[in-house]
N, C-alpha and C positions, 0 to 999 in steps of 0.2 A: 435337404441337400446331401448329395453323396459325391465323393471323389476317390480316385485311386492314386496312391502314392507308390511309385516304383523307382528303382535305381539300379545302376550297375548292370545294364543289359549286355554290354560288350558284344554287340551284334557282329557276327562273323569273326569272332575272335580266332586268330591264327593259332591253333593248338599244335605246336611243334612237338616232335618227338614221339607221337603216337605210333608211327610206323615201327618203332623199336619194340613195341609190345605185340607179342604173338596173338593173333585173333582179335585185335582191337577193332571195335565197330566204328572205324574212323568217320565214315560218312554220316552215321547217326549222330555222333558227338558233334561234328562240325555243323550240322544242320539244326542242332537242338536250340540254339539261341534264336533262330528265325521262328521256329515253331512255338517257342515260349512267348515271343513277342506277339505272334498271332493269337495265342491264348489270352494274352493280356487285353488285346483289342476286343476279342469276343466277350470277355468278362465285362468290359466297360459297356458294351452294347446291351448285354443281357441285364445288367444292373441299372441301366439307364443313368449312368453317372453324369454329373454336370461338367466335370473336367478331369484331366489326368495330369499328374505331376511326375516328371522324370528328373531325379536329383543327381544327375551327372553320370559320366561314363556310359553314355548311350553306345558309343563306338569304342574300339580298342586300339586307337591310333589311326594312322592314315589308311585309307581303303586300298585293298589290292586292285579293285576295279570298281566302276561306278555302280555295279549291280547292288552293292551294299546300301548305298543311299537310295537307290530306286526302290528297293524292297521296303525300306522304312517308309518312304513316301506313299507307297501303295497301301500300307497298313493305316497310315494316318488319314488317307482319303476315305477309308471305311468309317472313321470317326466323324469326318467332316459331313458325311451324308446325314448324320444324326445331330449335327450342330454341337459336337463335343470338342472343346478346345483342349490343346495339349501345351503345357508349359515346361520348358527344358532349360537346365543349366548345364554347362560343360564342366567336367571334372578333370582329374589329372591325366586320364588316358585319352580324352578327346578334347583337350584344351585347344584354344584358338590356334596356338602355334603348332599343334600336332596334326591337324587335319588340313591338308592342302587341297584335296578334291572338294568341290562345292557344287551343289545343284540347288535350285530354288526349292524352298519348303512350301507345302500347302499353306494357305492363309489361315487355317485353324491352328497352326503350330507357331507358338511364340517362343523365341530363343532369347534368353537374357544376355545382356551385354557383359563383356569382360572388363570394360573400362570403369565400371562403378555399379553400385546397387541401383536397381530399377524396381518400380512398383506398377503392377497391372491390376485393374479392377474388373470384377464381374458384377455389374450392377444388378443383374437379375437375381443373384443370390447373395448380394451384399458381402462380397469377399474381396480382400486386398491381399495380393500375393507379392512378396518381396524376394528378390534374388539377385545373384551375381555369378557369372561364369568365371572359370579359371582362364587367365590369359596365357599362362605357361604351365608346363607339367608340374613343376615343383613350387607350389604356392605355400610359403611359410608364414605369411602375414595372418593376423587374426581378422578375417573378413567380417565376422559377426559384429564386431564393435562398430563397423560403419553402416550397419543396417539401420534404417530409420525406426523411430518409435512407432508403436501400433497406432493405427488410425482409429479414432473413437467411432463407435457405432458399427464397425465392420468386424467380420470374422477374419483375423489376420493370420497369414501363413508365411513362414520363413522357409525358403527353398535354399539349401546349403549343402555343398559337398565338403565334408570335414571328418577328421578322425576324432573330433572333440579333444580330450586331453591325451588321447592315444588308445589304440586297440591292438591287441596281439595279432601279428601277422600282417599289419597294414602300416604303410609309411605315414608319418605324422604330417598331414597337409591341412592348411587352413585351421591350425589349432585354436581351440577356444575352450572355455569352461562352461559348465551348465549355468553358472551364474551369469555369464555373458548373454546366454540365450534368454534366461528369465528376465534380464533387464530390459529387453525390447518390448515386453508386454504382449507378445503374440499368443495366440490360442494353440497353434500347432506348428512344430518345427519338422519339416520334411527333409531328413538327412539322407545323404548317400556316402559311398566310399567303403563302408564296412560291409562285407559280404555275408555276415551272419545276422539274422534278424534279432533286434534288441529293442525293447521298449525302455528307454532310458528314464523317462518320467511319464507317469500315467495320469496327467491332468492337473496336478497340484504343484506348481501354479499353472503348468501348461503341459501339452503332450510333446514329447521329444522321441522320435521314432527312426530307427534304421530298419527298413523293410527287408534288407538282405538283397542278394542278386536273384534274378528270376530263373536262372538255370545254372546248376553246378557245372563246372568245366573240367575239374580234375579232383583227385582224391582229397585235397585239402578243403574242398567245398562239399561236404557231405550233408545228407539230409534233405528235407522238404524245402523247396525254394519257390518263391513267388513274390507277391506284392501285398500291400495293405489297403484294405477297403475301409473308408471312414464315412460314418453317417453323422450328420449334424442337424439338430433341430433347435431353432431359436438361439443360434450362436453357441449352443452347448453340444459338445461331442458326446454322443450316446453309444457309439460302438466303434471299435478299432479292431478289425479282424484280418487275420492272415488268410490269403487265398492262394492255393497251389497253382503254379503255372508250368512247372518243369515237365519235360517229356522223357527224361532219363535221370536216374538217381544214382548218386555216389554214396557208398556205404563202407564202413569198416566193421568187419565181424571178428571179434576176439574170441577164440575158442580155447578155453582152459583145458589142457589135456592132463592135468595133474592126476597121478594115480593110474593112468592108463598103461597097459603093458604092451600092446601091439599097435602097429600102424593101422590095422583094420579097424580097431576101436576108434582111432583118431579120425578116420574117414567118416565114421558114423557121427562122431561129435561135431565135426565140421558141418555135415549136412544138417544136423539139428539146429546149429547156431545160425546158419544161413536161412533156414526155414523160419526161425523166430524173427530174424532181422528183416526179412522181406515179406512177412505176413501183412496183407492189406495193401501192398504196393503193386498196382496194376500197370506197371510200365517196365521197360528194360532197366536193368541196374548194372552198374560197374562196382565190383566188390573187391576190397583188399582183405585177405585172410591173414590174421595174426595169430599164430599158434604160440601159446605161452604156458609156462608151468613146468613142474619137475616130474619126470616120467621115465619109466623103463623104455618106452617107445622112442625116447629121444635119441638113443644110440643109432637106430636104423634110420630115423628121419634125417639126422645130420650127416650120417655116412653116405646116404644116397638121396640127397635132397632133390636132385633133378627128377629122379624116378618118382618120388612121392609127391612132388609138385604136380607132375603130370596126372597122377592118380587123383589128387585133390581137384584139379581143374575138371577132369572127367566126371567126378562125383557130383560136382556142382552143376555142370552142364546137363547131366542126366536128370537131376532134380528139376531144373528149370532152364530151358534152352535159351531164354532171353536174359540170362545173367552171364556177364563176362567177368572172369577173375583177373583183376588188374595186376595184382602182385600177391606173393605169399611170403610172409616173414616168419622166421623160425626163432622166436624168443623162448627157446626150450632148453632144459638142462637135465642131466642125469641125476639120479638120487643123490642126496647130500652125503650119505655115509662114506662113499668112495673107499671102502675097506678092501683093498686088494693085496694079496700076499706076494704077487710077482714083483720082482725088483724093477721091471720095466714100467709097470703101472705106477709104482711108488715114485719113480723118477719123473714120470709125466706129471703126476699130481703135485709133486714138490716144486717142479719148475713153474707150473701154472700158478701155484700159490705164491711163489716168489714175485711173479709179475703183478698179480692182483693186489698184493700188499705194498707194491713199490711203483708208484706212478711214474717216477723218473726213468725206471727201467723200461717201462712200457713205451715212453717217449723215445728212448734210445733204440729200442727194438724196431719201432715203426719208422724211424728216420730212414733207414736203408730201404725198407719195404716201399715207402712212399716214393722214393727216388725211382724205383723200378716201375711202379704203377704209373708215375707221371709220364713215362716214355711210351706207354701203351696207347693205342687209338682210343679216343674219348677220355673224359676225365671225371665221369660221374662218381666213380668209386674214390678217386683221389680227393675230390672235393668233400665227399662224405667223411673220409677218414682224417683229413688234415685238421679239421676243427672239431672233431667229435670224439672225445676221450671215452665216453660210455660205449660208443660203437666199437672201439678198439677192445675194450674189456669183453664185450659180447663175443667178438671174434676169438679171443683167447679161450673163453669157456666153451664155445662151440667146437673149437679145434680139439680141446681136451676130450669132449664127449665123443667126437668122431674117432679119434685114435683108440680110446678105450673100447668103444663099441666094436671096432674092427678087430682088435687084438683079443677081445674076450669072446668073440663069436656072437655078440649081441646083435650085430648087423648081418643080415643074411646076404649071401652071394646074389648078385643080380641075375646069374644064370638060374 
């Protein structure tokens, strides 16, 4: 017996804000979830699986139009032609209260109720699948405790959308402990909600798996995305393998520029890092470049960040035209000695040192700055600075490097 465990498809997720990024491949990103779902169906057909599990968040809230549901149905009909059943629970994003548009599902698709736990049987492979959908977006009850005990003689699967005891970056929904899951006596727990793949328990006493989402949607969802393919013989799991499904990959490339003297050397370092990170990736990629380290090149990079950001984007595009640079972050600093004879330099460094050693002074400084920023169109920077003291410290150090770079001649004229 073989089955696929997938979750968090977020079909046609409305990716707002992409238009604010220059050169963003908006159509590719918006269509990626559909292509990844098609890849999932193709994998199921090629592997001749017995059934497919979708552990919540098939959708991302109410549909903008009926085409979202129609596309899903067309993909499910491909599976129906091969007698492959699909079992679905609703999660926090597609809870019963979140989806107002409804169209009939193909009869090979079974959706679990939100009113209580249900059990479905596949007698041909001796499987019992237990599950319950979310009724509302914010389910804070421990649903696992209400799941029935394992049925003797069957391979028992629990289908659950849950954060377990909590996972970084995810709201705590349907919380439960690993012990709660063990107590049901199931062979495999097919979880959803956490977008990073994780094998919580590898078979002793049962399998507990988060497959991750099938397609990254923004920079916080980096790396290889897909589903889990499970093979069972005589009610024993013999393999649990990740299968890639994504059609566009999100990556963060950290380029350490420590010791480099010129921006030209930095461009070479960035190209090398992007080459290493994208080696073997045969699909378009969205990359965030993070420059870090202490370097003489920091002066000019910080003084003319816009100019060098354009150069970095061009360098990456010339290396591979299917890579889009989502953002460039400058976590770089000048050399630590900061030994300058000029009274101006001394004043700058003493002032910055005063703020770096006095958190309350930083709070007072930014209080007026934040008031001005709050009145500007958009509030992304305001939100970032309001609750982010480390970011404020970065700004102070970058400002110091910029001023010293310009005054010392370390930053070249744009002309």
